[in-house]
Every structure is written in C-alpha cells, then in structure tokens.
Backbone and ligand atoms as CSV (ligand in chain L), in Angstrom:
chain,resi,resn,atom,element,x,y,z
A,1,UNK,N,N,-107.874,-6.105,-132.380
A,1,UNK,CA,C,-108.569,-7.129,-132.508
A,1,UNK,C,C,-109.272,-7.426,-131.206
A,2,UNK,N,N,-108.584,-7.171,-130.146
A,2,UNK,CA,C,-109.111,-7.509,-128.751
A,2,UNK,C,C,-110.058,-6.271,-128.564
A,3,UNK,N,N,-109.657,-5.099,-128.877
A,3,UNK,CA,C,-110.553,-3.883,-128.575
A,3,UNK,C,C,-111.874,-4.053,-129.437
A,4,UNK,N,N,-111.771,-4.552,-130.686
A,4,UNK,CA,C,-112.968,-4.703,-131.499
A,4,UNK,C,C,-113.924,-5.533,-131.025
A,5,UNK,N,N,-113.398,-6.741,-130.389
A,5,UNK,CA,C,-114.199,-7.781,-129.844
A,5,UNK,C,C,-114.921,-7.359,-128.430
A,6,UNK,N,N,-114.185,-6.577,-127.705
A,6,UNK,CA,C,-114.771,-5.961,-126.496
A,6,UNK,C,C,-115.836,-4.879,-127.022
A,7,UNK,N,N,-115.464,-4.118,-127.989
A,7,UNK,CA,C,-116.649,-3.125,-128.511
A,7,UNK,C,C,-117.777,-3.618,-128.948
A,8,UNK,N,N,-117.697,-4.865,-129.696
A,8,UNK,CA,C,-118.838,-5.416,-130.223
A,8,UNK,C,C,-119.770,-5.883,-128.966
A,9,UNK,N,N,-119.180,-6.640,-128.115
A,9,UNK,CA,C,-119.919,-6.978,-126.999
A,9,UNK,C,C,-120.609,-5.787,-126.248
A,10,UNK,N,N,-119.759,-4.719,-126.073
A,10,UNK,CA,C,-120.081,-3.510,-125.271
A,10,UNK,C,C,-121.396,-2.855,-126.042
A,11,UNK,N,N,-121.236,-2.814,-127.272
A,11,UNK,CA,C,-122.393,-2.131,-128.138
A,11,UNK,C,C,-123.702,-2.862,-127.919
A,12,UNK,N,N,-123.564,-4.186,-128.084
A,12,UNK,CA,C,-124.782,-5.195,-127.862
A,12,UNK,C,C,-125.269,-4.871,-126.459
A,13,UNK,N,N,-124.485,-4.878,-125.470
A,13,UNK,CA,C,-124.814,-4.743,-124.079
A,13,UNK,C,C,-125.433,-3.419,-123.857
A,14,UNK,N,N,-124.943,-2.293,-124.460
A,14,UNK,CA,C,-125.288,-0.990,-124.350
A,14,UNK,C,C,-126.835,-0.756,-124.953
A,15,UNK,N,N,-127.026,-1.436,-126.142
A,15,UNK,CA,C,-128.381,-1.437,-126.699
A,15,UNK,C,C,-129.320,-2.221,-125.716
A,16,UNK,N,N,-129.059,-3.339,-125.346
A,16,UNK,CA,C,-129.798,-4.206,-124.441
A,16,UNK,C,C,-130.225,-3.392,-123.150
A,17,UNK,N,N,-129.199,-2.827,-122.631
A,17,UNK,CA,C,-129.365,-2.132,-121.295
A,17,UNK,C,C,-130.327,-1.017,-121.460
A,18,UNK,N,N,-130.026,-0.177,-122.593
A,18,UNK,CA,C,-130.877,1.007,-122.932
A,18,UNK,C,C,-132.375,0.540,-122.987
A,19,UNK,N,N,-132.512,-0.345,-123.851
A,19,UNK,CA,C,-134.134,-0.809,-123.927
A,19,UNK,C,C,-134.651,-1.509,-122.832
A,20,UNK,N,N,-133.844,-2.310,-122.164
A,20,UNK,CA,C,-134.250,-2.991,-120.864
A,20,UNK,C,C,-134.744,-2.061,-119.675
A,21,UNK,N,N,-133.711,-0.950,-119.640
A,21,UNK,CA,C,-133.991,-0.002,-118.560
A,21,UNK,C,C,-135.127,0.714,-118.835
A,22,UNK,N,N,-135.259,1.114,-120.149
A,22,UNK,CA,C,-136.616,1.974,-120.436
A,22,UNK,C,C,-137.868,1.121,-120.254
A,23,UNK,N,N,-137.776,-0.198,-120.609
A,23,UNK,CA,C,-138.950,-0.983,-120.530
A,23,UNK,C,C,-139.176,-1.203,-118.932
A,24,UNK,N,N,-138.434,-1.420,-118.023
A,24,UNK,CA,C,-138.419,-1.593,-116.678
A,24,UNK,C,C,-139.138,-0.318,-116.106
A,25,UNK,N,N,-138.654,0.926,-116.538
A,25,UNK,CA,C,-139.330,2.210,-116.029
A,25,UNK,C,C,-140.801,2.411,-116.453
A,26,UNK,N,N,-141.059,1.926,-117.721
A,26,UNK,CA,C,-142.266,2.199,-118.358
A,26,UNK,C,C,-143.516,1.230,-117.978
A,27,UNK,N,N,-143.222,-0.028,-117.810
A,27,UNK,CA,C,-144.184,-1.039,-117.566
A,27,UNK,C,C,-144.803,-0.952,-116.118
A,28,UNK,N,N,-146.016,-1.597,-115.981
A,28,UNK,CA,C,-146.534,-1.478,-114.568
A,28,UNK,C,C,-145.616,-2.352,-113.808
A,29,UNK,N,N,-145.557,-1.839,-112.589
A,29,UNK,CA,C,-144.368,-2.563,-111.584
A,29,UNK,C,C,-144.981,-3.775,-110.989
A,30,UNK,N,N,-144.918,-4.817,-111.696
A,30,UNK,CA,C,-145.350,-6.104,-111.281
A,30,UNK,C,C,-144.358,-7.076,-111.487
A,31,UNK,N,N,-144.521,-8.133,-110.538
A,31,UNK,CA,C,-143.429,-9.178,-110.546
A,31,UNK,C,C,-143.434,-9.789,-111.957
A,32,UNK,N,N,-142.235,-10.120,-112.587
A,32,UNK,CA,C,-142.118,-10.385,-113.903
A,32,UNK,C,C,-142.100,-9.532,-114.998
A,33,UNK,N,N,-143.183,-8.626,-115.113
A,33,UNK,CA,C,-143.163,-7.538,-116.090
A,33,UNK,C,C,-142.125,-6.308,-115.814
A,34,UNK,N,N,-142.011,-6.198,-114.458
A,34,UNK,CA,C,-140.923,-5.087,-114.074
A,34,UNK,C,C,-139.586,-5.879,-113.806
A,35,UNK,N,N,-139.663,-6.955,-113.076
A,35,UNK,CA,C,-138.563,-7.491,-112.587
A,35,UNK,C,C,-137.583,-8.125,-113.695
A,36,UNK,N,N,-138.275,-8.666,-114.685
A,36,UNK,CA,C,-137.490,-9.281,-115.825
A,36,UNK,C,C,-136.713,-8.394,-116.568
A,37,UNK,N,N,-137.303,-7.209,-117.082
A,37,UNK,CA,C,-136.429,-6.181,-117.692
A,37,UNK,C,C,-135.389,-5.689,-116.721
A,38,UNK,N,N,-135.772,-5.545,-115.432
A,38,UNK,CA,C,-134.888,-5.129,-114.549
A,38,UNK,C,C,-133.644,-5.781,-114.361
A,39,UNK,N,N,-133.809,-7.040,-114.321
A,39,UNK,CA,C,-132.700,-8.158,-114.172
A,39,UNK,C,C,-131.804,-8.208,-115.499
A,40,UNK,N,N,-132.523,-7.909,-116.657
A,40,UNK,CA,C,-131.695,-7.870,-118.040
A,40,UNK,C,C,-130.987,-6.502,-117.938
A,41,UNK,N,N,-131.433,-5.444,-117.523
A,41,UNK,CA,C,-130.573,-4.290,-117.385
A,41,UNK,C,C,-129.392,-4.483,-116.509
A,42,UNK,N,N,-129.599,-5.162,-115.367
A,42,UNK,CA,C,-128.533,-5.307,-114.298
A,42,UNK,C,C,-127.246,-6.245,-115.172
A,43,UNK,N,N,-127.797,-7.163,-115.718
A,43,UNK,CA,C,-126.781,-8.115,-116.484
A,43,UNK,C,C,-125.942,-7.408,-117.582
A,44,UNK,N,N,-126.915,-6.675,-118.402
A,44,UNK,CA,C,-126.251,-5.789,-119.488
A,44,UNK,C,C,-125.346,-4.910,-118.952
A,45,UNK,N,N,-125.865,-4.289,-117.899
A,45,UNK,CA,C,-124.912,-3.164,-117.210
A,45,UNK,C,C,-123.525,-3.748,-116.849
A,46,UNK,N,N,-123.637,-4.970,-116.447
A,46,UNK,CA,C,-122.457,-5.607,-115.840
A,46,UNK,C,C,-121.480,-5.800,-116.935
A,47,UNK,N,N,-121.990,-6.252,-118.117
A,47,UNK,CA,C,-121.220,-6.568,-119.295
A,47,UNK,C,C,-120.674,-5.158,-119.831
A,48,UNK,N,N,-121.470,-4.216,-119.839
A,48,UNK,CA,C,-121.031,-2.926,-120.368
A,48,UNK,C,C,-119.725,-2.496,-119.415
A,49,UNK,N,N,-119.846,-2.644,-118.032
A,49,UNK,CA,C,-118.757,-2.070,-117.116
A,49,UNK,C,C,-117.581,-3.079,-117.406
A,50,UNK,N,N,-117.756,-4.426,-117.524
A,50,UNK,CA,C,-116.473,-5.255,-117.646
A,50,UNK,C,C,-115.838,-4.775,-119.119
A,51,UNK,N,N,-116.625,-4.626,-120.148
A,51,UNK,CA,C,-115.999,-4.386,-121.348
A,51,UNK,C,C,-115.420,-2.950,-121.439
A,52,UNK,N,N,-116.093,-1.978,-120.842
A,52,UNK,CA,C,-115.545,-0.741,-120.680
A,52,UNK,C,C,-114.283,-0.657,-119.963
A,53,UNK,N,N,-114.121,-1.470,-118.940
A,53,UNK,CA,C,-112.755,-1.538,-118.165
A,53,UNK,C,C,-111.819,-2.132,-119.060
A,54,UNK,N,N,-112.174,-3.167,-119.862
A,54,UNK,CA,C,-111.136,-3.672,-120.779
A,54,UNK,C,C,-110.645,-2.789,-121.817
A,55,UNK,N,N,-111.687,-1.933,-122.319
A,55,UNK,CA,C,-111.218,-0.993,-123.381
A,55,UNK,C,C,-110.570,0.176,-122.676
A,56,UNK,N,N,-110.906,0.622,-121.599
A,56,UNK,CA,C,-110.304,1.747,-120.796
A,56,UNK,C,C,-108.757,1.357,-120.519
A,57,UNK,N,N,-108.635,-0.015,-120.109
A,57,UNK,CA,C,-107.204,-0.465,-119.836
A,57,UNK,C,C,-106.386,-0.374,-121.197
A,58,UNK,N,N,-107.007,-0.706,-122.221
A,58,UNK,CA,C,-106.277,-0.598,-123.601
A,58,UNK,C,C,-105.968,0.823,-123.941
A,59,UNK,N,N,-106.817,1.783,-123.750
A,59,UNK,CA,C,-106.556,3.191,-124.064
A,59,UNK,C,C,-106.288,4.002,-122.658
A,60,UNK,N,N,-105.741,3.477,-121.746
A,60,UNK,CA,C,-105.267,4.115,-120.496
A,60,UNK,C,C,-104.474,5.265,-120.928
A,61,UNK,N,N,-104.660,6.517,-120.408
A,61,UNK,CA,C,-105.619,7.030,-119.299
A,61,UNK,C,C,-106.697,7.874,-120.051
A,62,UNK,N,N,-106.844,7.595,-121.430
A,62,UNK,CA,C,-107.720,8.731,-122.144
A,62,UNK,C,C,-109.213,8.642,-121.774
A,63,UNK,N,N,-109.651,7.312,-121.343
A,63,UNK,CA,C,-111.233,7.466,-121.127
A,63,UNK,C,C,-111.290,7.289,-119.614
A,64,UNK,N,N,-110.641,7.727,-118.810
A,64,UNK,CA,C,-110.859,7.573,-117.317
A,64,UNK,C,C,-112.160,8.104,-116.790
A,65,UNK,N,N,-112.525,9.261,-117.506
A,65,UNK,CA,C,-113.828,9.790,-117.227
A,65,UNK,C,C,-114.911,8.940,-117.394
A,66,UNK,N,N,-114.958,8.088,-118.354
A,66,UNK,CA,C,-116.036,7.095,-118.774
A,66,UNK,C,C,-116.007,6.024,-117.609
A,67,UNK,N,N,-114.800,5.737,-117.053
A,67,UNK,CA,C,-114.728,4.620,-116.130
A,67,UNK,C,C,-115.301,5.077,-114.880
A,68,UNK,N,N,-115.110,6.315,-114.572
A,68,UNK,CA,C,-115.874,7.001,-113.413
A,68,UNK,C,C,-117.476,6.799,-113.544
A,69,UNK,N,N,-117.808,7.186,-114.613
A,69,UNK,CA,C,-119.334,7.121,-114.976
A,69,UNK,C,C,-119.818,5.675,-114.795
A,70,UNK,N,N,-118.863,4.755,-115.233
A,70,UNK,CA,C,-119.292,3.290,-115.043
A,70,UNK,C,C,-119.436,3.011,-113.700
A,71,UNK,N,N,-118.475,3.430,-112.785
A,71,UNK,CA,C,-118.615,3.312,-111.115
A,71,UNK,C,C,-119.956,3.762,-110.753
A,72,UNK,N,N,-120.216,4.981,-111.235
A,72,UNK,CA,C,-121.440,5.444,-110.755
A,72,UNK,C,C,-122.703,4.816,-111.129
A,73,UNK,N,N,-122.751,4.283,-112.366
A,73,UNK,CA,C,-123.863,3.494,-112.875
A,73,UNK,C,C,-123.942,2.172,-111.992
A,74,UNK,N,N,-122.867,1.547,-111.885
A,74,UNK,CA,C,-122.856,0.267,-111.370
A,74,UNK,C,C,-123.251,0.451,-109.780
A,75,UNK,N,N,-122.899,1.504,-109.048
A,75,UNK,CA,C,-123.016,1.660,-107.726
A,75,UNK,C,C,-124.461,2.081,-107.534
A,76,UNK,N,N,-125.040,2.852,-108.451
A,76,UNK,CA,C,-126.499,3.088,-108.401
A,76,UNK,C,C,-127.303,1.813,-108.347
A,77,UNK,N,N,-126.999,1.043,-109.478
A,77,UNK,CA,C,-127.870,-0.182,-109.701
A,77,UNK,C,C,-127.560,-1.160,-108.604
A,78,UNK,N,N,-126.433,-1.215,-107.910
A,78,UNK,CA,C,-126.117,-2.070,-106.965
A,78,UNK,C,C,-127.213,-1.639,-105.705
A,79,UNK,N,N,-127.143,-0.200,-105.314
A,79,UNK,CA,C,-128.039,0.297,-104.306
A,79,UNK,C,C,-129.565,-0.156,-104.519
A,80,UNK,N,N,-129.920,0.239,-105.814
A,80,UNK,CA,C,-131.323,0.056,-106.163
A,80,UNK,C,C,-131.666,-1.410,-106.115
A,81,UNK,N,N,-130.978,-2.485,-106.486
A,81,UNK,CA,C,-131.036,-3.855,-106.542
A,81,UNK,C,C,-131.100,-4.286,-104.934
A,82,UNK,N,N,-130.109,-3.802,-104.198
A,82,UNK,CA,C,-129.991,-4.267,-102.849
A,82,UNK,C,C,-131.160,-3.779,-102.015
A,83,UNK,N,N,-131.662,-2.571,-102.239
A,83,UNK,CA,C,-132.775,-1.991,-101.368
A,83,UNK,C,C,-134.138,-2.887,-101.741
A,84,UNK,N,N,-134.291,-3.418,-102.959
A,84,UNK,CA,C,-135.468,-4.193,-103.153
A,84,UNK,C,C,-135.081,-5.621,-102.710
A,85,UNK,N,N,-134.084,-6.257,-102.905
A,85,UNK,CA,C,-133.826,-7.554,-102.477
A,85,UNK,C,C,-133.876,-7.776,-100.936
A,86,UNK,N,N,-133.082,-6.742,-100.297
A,86,UNK,CA,C,-133.025,-6.870,-98.770
A,86,UNK,C,C,-134.327,-6.385,-98.205
A,87,UNK,N,N,-135.070,-5.639,-98.965
A,87,UNK,CA,C,-136.442,-5.050,-98.660
A,87,UNK,C,C,-136.318,-4.282,-97.324
A,88,UNK,N,N,-135.299,-3.141,-97.363
A,88,UNK,CA,C,-135.239,-2.235,-96.295
A,88,UNK,C,C,-136.452,-1.629,-95.953
A,89,UNK,N,N,-136.679,-1.210,-94.753
A,89,UNK,CA,C,-137.899,-0.343,-94.467
A,89,UNK,C,C,-137.950,1.022,-95.285
A,90,UNK,N,N,-138.904,1.244,-96.018
A,90,UNK,CA,C,-138.911,2.404,-96.857
A,90,UNK,C,C,-137.944,2.156,-97.950
A,91,UNK,N,N,-137.982,1.001,-98.650
A,91,UNK,CA,C,-136.887,0.662,-99.768
A,91,UNK,C,C,-137.182,1.436,-100.825
A,92,UNK,N,N,-138.476,1.772,-101.326
A,92,UNK,CA,C,-138.810,2.167,-102.713
A,92,UNK,C,C,-137.994,3.517,-103.066
A,93,UNK,N,N,-137.803,4.585,-102.186
A,93,UNK,CA,C,-137.023,5.681,-102.641
A,93,UNK,C,C,-135.629,5.257,-103.030
A,94,UNK,N,N,-135.122,4.516,-102.156
A,94,UNK,CA,C,-133.617,3.907,-102.557
A,94,UNK,C,C,-133.607,3.244,-103.779
A,95,UNK,N,N,-134.448,2.483,-104.108
A,95,UNK,CA,C,-134.689,1.670,-105.452
A,95,UNK,C,C,-134.757,2.676,-106.593
A,96,UNK,N,N,-135.646,3.458,-106.589
A,96,UNK,CA,C,-136.004,4.446,-107.615
A,96,UNK,C,C,-134.668,5.346,-107.777
A,97,UNK,N,N,-134.246,5.876,-106.772
A,97,UNK,CA,C,-133.045,6.839,-106.874
A,97,UNK,C,C,-131.871,5.945,-107.435
A,98,UNK,N,N,-131.593,4.911,-106.880
A,98,UNK,CA,C,-130.272,4.012,-107.274
A,98,UNK,C,C,-130.445,3.686,-108.784
A,99,UNK,N,N,-131.631,3.214,-109.173
A,99,UNK,CA,C,-131.838,2.757,-110.683
A,99,UNK,C,C,-131.827,3.997,-111.553
A,100,UNK,N,N,-132.489,5.180,-111.025
A,100,UNK,CA,C,-132.593,6.263,-111.872
A,100,UNK,C,C,-131.270,6.893,-112.055
A,101,UNK,N,N,-130.358,7.083,-111.130
A,101,UNK,CA,C,-128.989,7.450,-111.134
A,101,UNK,C,C,-128.145,6.612,-112.199
A,102,UNK,N,N,-128.228,5.415,-111.898
A,102,UNK,CA,C,-127.511,4.330,-112.808
A,102,UNK,C,C,-127.827,4.624,-114.296
A,103,UNK,N,N,-129.155,4.671,-114.596
A,103,UNK,CA,C,-129.462,4.853,-116.068
A,103,UNK,C,C,-129.078,6.131,-116.569
A,104,UNK,N,N,-129.130,7.145,-115.937
A,104,UNK,CA,C,-128.572,8.511,-116.210
A,104,UNK,C,C,-127.086,8.437,-116.360
A,105,UNK,N,N,-126.365,7.897,-115.554
A,105,UNK,CA,C,-124.858,7.811,-115.598
A,105,UNK,C,C,-124.442,7.087,-116.787
A,106,UNK,N,N,-125.135,5.903,-117.100
A,106,UNK,CA,C,-124.981,5.034,-118.233
A,106,UNK,C,C,-125.138,5.778,-119.646
A,107,UNK,N,N,-126.181,6.632,-119.699
A,107,UNK,CA,C,-126.578,7.475,-120.955
A,107,UNK,C,C,-125.707,8.513,-121.095
A,108,UNK,N,N,-125.039,9.032,-119.866
A,108,UNK,CA,C,-123.953,10.167,-119.918
A,108,UNK,C,C,-122.790,9.540,-120.559
A,109,UNK,N,N,-122.468,8.485,-120.119
A,109,UNK,CA,C,-121.139,7.928,-120.733
A,109,UNK,C,C,-121.304,7.693,-122.082
A,110,UNK,N,N,-122.282,7.098,-122.513
A,110,UNK,CA,C,-122.713,6.916,-124.054
A,110,UNK,C,C,-122.660,8.340,-124.726
A,111,UNK,N,N,-123.254,9.264,-124.334
A,111,UNK,CA,C,-123.300,10.493,-125.191
A,111,UNK,C,C,-121.927,11.201,-125.165
A,112,UNK,N,N,-121.251,11.134,-123.863
A,112,UNK,CA,C,-120.092,11.857,-123.824
A,112,UNK,C,C,-119.123,11.096,-124.785
A,113,UNK,N,N,-119.014,9.807,-125.044
A,113,UNK,CA,C,-118.205,9.280,-125.901
A,113,UNK,C,C,-118.704,9.227,-127.338
A,114,UNK,N,N,-119.974,8.988,-127.494
A,114,UNK,CA,C,-120.359,8.840,-128.918
A,114,UNK,C,C,-121.082,9.941,-129.405
A,115,UNK,N,N,-121.664,10.921,-128.661
A,115,UNK,CA,C,-122.330,11.919,-129.099
A,115,UNK,C,C,-121.823,12.801,-130.136
A,116,UNK,N,N,-120.531,13.125,-130.148
A,116,UNK,CA,C,-119.858,13.904,-131.257
A,116,UNK,C,C,-119.852,13.201,-132.648
A,117,UNK,N,N,-120.144,11.850,-132.525
A,117,UNK,CA,C,-120.260,11.063,-133.859
A,117,UNK,C,C,-121.558,10.859,-134.420
A,118,UNK,N,N,-122.642,11.188,-133.548
A,118,UNK,CA,C,-123.972,11.044,-133.877
A,118,UNK,C,C,-124.503,12.106,-134.855
A,119,UNK,N,N,-125.198,11.796,-135.968
A,119,UNK,CA,C,-125.941,12.850,-136.764
A,119,UNK,C,C,-126.679,13.727,-135.915
A,120,UNK,N,N,-126.812,14.898,-136.266
A,120,UNK,CA,C,-127.566,16.057,-135.431
A,120,UNK,C,C,-126.923,16.347,-134.176
A,121,UNK,N,N,-126.742,15.161,-133.286
A,121,UNK,CA,C,-126.228,15.508,-131.867
A,121,UNK,C,C,-124.874,16.156,-132.074
A,122,UNK,N,N,-124.062,15.876,-133.096
A,122,UNK,CA,C,-122.673,16.267,-133.248
A,122,UNK,C,C,-122.641,17.916,-133.385
A,123,UNK,N,N,-123.898,18.522,-133.488
A,123,UNK,CA,C,-123.936,19.974,-133.775
A,123,UNK,C,C,-123.951,20.566,-132.321
A,124,UNK,N,N,-124.289,19.966,-131.402
A,124,UNK,CA,C,-124.322,20.442,-130.018
A,124,UNK,C,C,-122.846,20.611,-129.519
A,125,UNK,N,N,-122.658,21.578,-128.507
A,125,UNK,CA,C,-121.394,21.751,-127.834
A,125,UNK,C,C,-120.985,20.620,-127.037
A,126,UNK,N,N,-119.784,19.917,-127.020
A,126,UNK,CA,C,-119.532,18.892,-126.205
A,126,UNK,C,C,-119.838,18.919,-124.703
A,127,UNK,N,N,-120.025,19.947,-124.239
A,127,UNK,CA,C,-120.382,20.172,-122.587
A,127,UNK,C,C,-121.863,19.579,-122.654
A,128,UNK,N,N,-122.694,19.856,-123.688
A,128,UNK,CA,C,-124.081,19.386,-123.634
A,128,UNK,C,C,-124.197,17.972,-123.278
A,129,UNK,N,N,-123.194,17.117,-123.800
A,129,UNK,CA,C,-123.310,15.709,-123.635
A,129,UNK,C,C,-123.107,15.233,-122.166
A,130,UNK,N,N,-122.525,16.072,-121.320
A,130,UNK,CA,C,-122.345,15.765,-119.930
A,130,UNK,C,C,-123.624,16.065,-119.171
A,131,UNK,N,N,-124.602,16.965,-119.722
A,131,UNK,CA,C,-125.685,17.464,-118.754
A,131,UNK,C,C,-127.087,17.037,-119.427
A,132,UNK,N,N,-127.067,16.789,-120.757
A,132,UNK,CA,C,-128.488,16.419,-121.421
A,132,UNK,C,C,-129.288,15.328,-120.724
A,133,UNK,N,N,-128.472,14.164,-120.468
A,133,UNK,CA,C,-129.310,13.045,-119.940
A,133,UNK,C,C,-129.572,13.370,-118.411
A,134,UNK,N,N,-128.933,14.095,-117.645
A,134,UNK,CA,C,-129.268,14.477,-116.336
A,134,UNK,C,C,-130.401,15.424,-116.328
A,135,UNK,N,N,-130.436,16.369,-117.470
A,135,UNK,CA,C,-131.450,17.529,-117.480
A,135,UNK,C,C,-132.772,16.777,-117.674
A,136,UNK,N,N,-132.815,15.771,-118.667
A,136,UNK,CA,C,-134.001,15.081,-119.037
A,136,UNK,C,C,-134.422,14.131,-117.820
A,137,UNK,N,N,-133.427,13.277,-117.268
A,137,UNK,CA,C,-133.656,12.251,-116.390
A,137,UNK,C,C,-133.983,12.581,-114.905
A,138,UNK,N,N,-133.202,13.604,-114.502
A,138,UNK,CA,C,-133.533,14.024,-113.125
A,138,UNK,C,C,-134.963,14.497,-112.817
A,139,UNK,N,N,-135.632,15.421,-113.663
A,139,UNK,CA,C,-137.011,15.683,-113.425
A,139,UNK,C,C,-137.916,14.474,-113.367
A,140,UNK,N,N,-137.554,13.409,-114.237
A,140,UNK,CA,C,-138.462,12.296,-114.281
A,140,UNK,C,C,-138.188,11.605,-112.988
A,141,UNK,N,N,-136.948,11.519,-112.539
A,141,UNK,CA,C,-136.688,10.822,-111.278
A,141,UNK,C,C,-137.371,11.423,-110.043
A,142,UNK,N,N,-137.292,12.812,-110.113
A,142,UNK,CA,C,-137.988,13.557,-108.919
A,142,UNK,C,C,-139.527,13.218,-108.988
A,143,UNK,N,N,-140.042,13.263,-110.268
A,143,UNK,CA,C,-141.606,12.934,-110.425
A,143,UNK,C,C,-141.727,11.614,-109.867
A,144,UNK,N,N,-141.073,10.596,-110.064
A,144,UNK,CA,C,-141.271,9.226,-109.626
A,144,UNK,C,C,-141.232,9.217,-108.126
A,145,UNK,N,N,-140.279,10.022,-107.500
A,145,UNK,CA,C,-140.016,9.939,-105.995
A,145,UNK,C,C,-141.382,10.524,-105.318
A,146,UNK,N,N,-141.737,11.601,-106.095
A,146,UNK,CA,C,-143.050,12.451,-105.281
A,146,UNK,C,C,-144.075,11.399,-105.528
A,147,UNK,N,N,-144.318,10.782,-106.668
A,147,UNK,CA,C,-145.368,9.896,-106.914
A,147,UNK,C,C,-145.449,8.756,-105.914
A,148,UNK,N,N,-144.293,8.258,-105.619
A,148,UNK,CA,C,-144.218,7.088,-104.648
A,148,UNK,C,C,-143.592,7.530,-103.263
A,149,UNK,N,N,-143.869,8.856,-102.724
A,149,UNK,CA,C,-143.322,9.289,-101.590
A,149,UNK,C,C,-143.989,8.525,-100.379
A,150,UNK,N,N,-143.072,8.394,-99.404
A,150,UNK,CA,C,-143.632,7.679,-98.151
A,150,UNK,C,C,-144.917,8.456,-97.804
A,151,UNK,N,N,-145.978,7.634,-97.226
A,151,UNK,CA,C,-147.136,8.203,-96.835
A,151,UNK,C,C,-148.312,7.827,-97.905
A,152,UNK,N,N,-147.790,7.784,-99.031
A,152,UNK,CA,C,-148.703,7.183,-100.148
A,152,UNK,C,C,-148.577,5.731,-100.071
A,153,UNK,N,N,-149.317,5.013,-100.466
A,153,UNK,CA,C,-149.243,3.434,-100.373
A,153,UNK,C,C,-147.935,2.923,-100.954
A,154,UNK,N,N,-147.138,2.410,-100.271
A,154,UNK,CA,C,-145.899,1.830,-100.755
A,154,UNK,C,C,-146.099,0.296,-101.075
A,155,UNK,N,N,-145.914,-0.088,-102.262
A,155,UNK,CA,C,-145.982,-1.465,-102.524
A,155,UNK,C,C,-145.121,-2.281,-101.891
A,156,UNK,N,N,-145.330,-3.631,-101.470
A,156,UNK,CA,C,-144.530,-4.501,-100.854
A,156,UNK,C,C,-143.444,-4.840,-101.958
A,157,UNK,N,N,-142.214,-5.206,-101.634
A,157,UNK,CA,C,-141.184,-5.573,-102.715
A,157,UNK,C,C,-141.758,-6.732,-103.353
A,158,UNK,N,N,-141.749,-6.736,-104.750
A,158,UNK,CA,C,-142.096,-8.076,-105.475
A,158,UNK,C,C,-141.286,-9.182,-105.191
A,159,UNK,N,N,-141.791,-10.317,-105.014
A,159,UNK,CA,C,-140.935,-11.566,-104.836
A,159,UNK,C,C,-140.479,-11.941,-106.262
A,160,UNK,N,N,-139.323,-12.548,-106.211
A,160,UNK,CA,C,-138.819,-13.014,-107.537
A,160,UNK,C,C,-139.120,-14.566,-107.734
L,1,HEM,C1,C,-121.745,2.971,-117.949
L,1,HEM,C2,C,-121.942,3.199,-119.389
L,1,HEM,C3,C,-121.011,3.092,-120.331
L,1,HEM,C4,C,-119.500,3.278,-120.204
L,1,HEM,C5,C,-118.667,3.471,-118.917
L,1,HEM,C6,C,-118.804,3.183,-121.562
L,1,HEM,C7,C,-117.705,3.324,-121.755
L,1,HEM,C8,C,-117.030,3.146,-123.035
L,1,HEM,C9,C,-115.639,3.090,-123.330
L,1,HEM,C10,C,-114.529,3.034,-122.436
L,1,HEM,C11,C,-115.512,3.078,-124.717
L,1,HEM,C12,C,-114.208,2.946,-125.454
L,1,HEM,C13,C,-113.839,4.402,-125.881
L,1,HEM,C14,C,-112.473,4.287,-126.396
L,1,HEM,O1,O,-111.502,3.706,-126.013
L,1,HEM,O2,O,-112.122,5.142,-127.499
L,1,HEM,C15,C,-116.807,3.182,-125.326
L,1,HEM,C16,C,-117.037,3.123,-126.556
L,1,HEM,C17,C,-118.258,2.886,-127.115
L,1,HEM,N1,N,-119.396,2.844,-126.409
L,1,HEM,FE1,FE,-119.715,2.881,-124.446
L,1,HEM,N2,N,-120.055,3.084,-122.421
L,1,HEM,C18,C,-121.200,3.037,-121.742
L,1,HEM,C19,C,-122.326,2.976,-122.318
L,1,HEM,C20,C,-122.701,2.696,-123.654
L,1,HEM,C21,C,-124.151,2.539,-124.170
L,1,HEM,C22,C,-125.328,2.511,-123.388
L,1,HEM,C23,C,-123.881,2.366,-125.436
L,1,HEM,C24,C,-125.022,2.134,-126.429
L,1,HEM,C25,C,-125.023,1.498,-127.483
L,1,HEM,C26,C,-122.487,2.418,-125.793
L,1,HEM,C27,C,-121.842,2.317,-127.108
L,1,HEM,C28,C,-120.553,2.757,-127.336
L,1,HEM,C29,C,-120.082,2.841,-128.766
L,1,HEM,C30,C,-120.778,2.804,-130.012
L,1,HEM,C31,C,-118.675,3.005,-128.553
L,1,HEM,C32,C,-117.675,3.317,-129.603
L,1,HEM,C33,C,-117.406,4.762,-129.832
L,1,HEM,C34,C,-116.224,5.268,-130.562
L,1,HEM,O3,O,-115.478,4.392,-131.090
L,1,HEM,O4,O,-115.996,6.447,-130.686
L,1,HEM,N3,N,-121.871,2.724,-124.589
L,1,HEM,N4,N,-117.745,3.092,-124.191
C-alpha cells in the first residue's frame, strides 16, 4: 500500500519532470519562459528523489543503483541551479552542464528500471538502458556548451 502510493506520486513527478525539463531546454531562454519549466523540473525532481528513496528503503538493497543515479541527478540540478542563482562569473557552462547531467541521470534511472517492461524497448539488451540516454544526451550537451562557450555573448542570468 505504502509502496503503491509512493509509486503513484513517483510516476506523476517523473512525467512532469520529463516534460518540464524538455520544455526548459527547447524554449527561448527568457525569464518566465525558461525559468518556469526549470523550476517545475526542480520541484518534480525533488519529489522523484524523495519517493525513490522511500521505495528504495522498502526494497533495500535491490535498487541501490537507482539511488546512486538519483544522487547524481540531484547533485547536477543543484549545481545548475546554484550557478544561475548565485550568478558565478562564467555561470552559464556550469548551469548547462549541471542541468544536462541531471536530466540524463534521471532518464537513465527510468530506462534502467522500466526499459525492460516497455514495448519495443524490451527487445534491447539490458546494458543499452545504461548508455542510451547518455549517448543521445551528451552530444546535445556538448553542442549547447559550444554554442554558449565563453567569448560568445553570455546572457546575464535572468532575474526571477
Ligand atoms: C532520478 C530519477 C529516478 C529514480 C532515481 C527512480 C527510481 C525508482 C525506484 C527506486 C523505483 C522502484 C523500483 C522497485 O523498487 O522495484 C522506480 C520505479 C518506477 N519509476 Fe522511477 N526513478 C526515476 C525517474 C523516473 C521517471 C522520470 C519516470 C517516468 C515516468 C519513472 C517511472 C517509474 C515507474 C513507471 C516505476 C515502476 C517500475 C516497475 O514497477 O517496474 N521514474 N523508480
């Protein structure tokens, strides 16, 4: 019963974070347009991590690898958020890298756990679920870093 309740909140937060993260990446990087889905992503990721920890405790130690990915996703998002809020000198690469790593780690956890149950995806070898999100996400991350590299005009951090 407790597990089912945690799982329901977890799946809802997972769908929300996936959509909000994609929206934050795709929209023009303006205050509101970008910061609103970005904040929703952070809130949903927190719910994912809390519910995953609860489910992890109930199924200890079977899903410890997912909790490590939860830690990476949370650490990346915290770095990305702090870089933008504190407005470090040259904050943008830290923001892009932190948020990108966070999103990749979150999707990796999802595919590692649920990939073997998804139609078509289940035909892939289990090891593929560990690498596919990074194989797609890392080139996009590198492209974003090159596009916004120091020396090109770096936007001031948007005020909230
Ligand atoms: C940091 C990211 C994530 C972590 C650490 C995580 C962790 C977990 C954990 C610990 C479980 C319970 C597994 C078990 O005890 O058997 C679980 C189940 C599940 N998660 Fe996630 N998850 C993450 C992201 C997501 C996302 C983005 C979704 C998208 C909707 C999602 C959907 C699900 C589903 C459907 C299940 C049930 C799978 C099953 O019963 O086989 N998760 N997750």
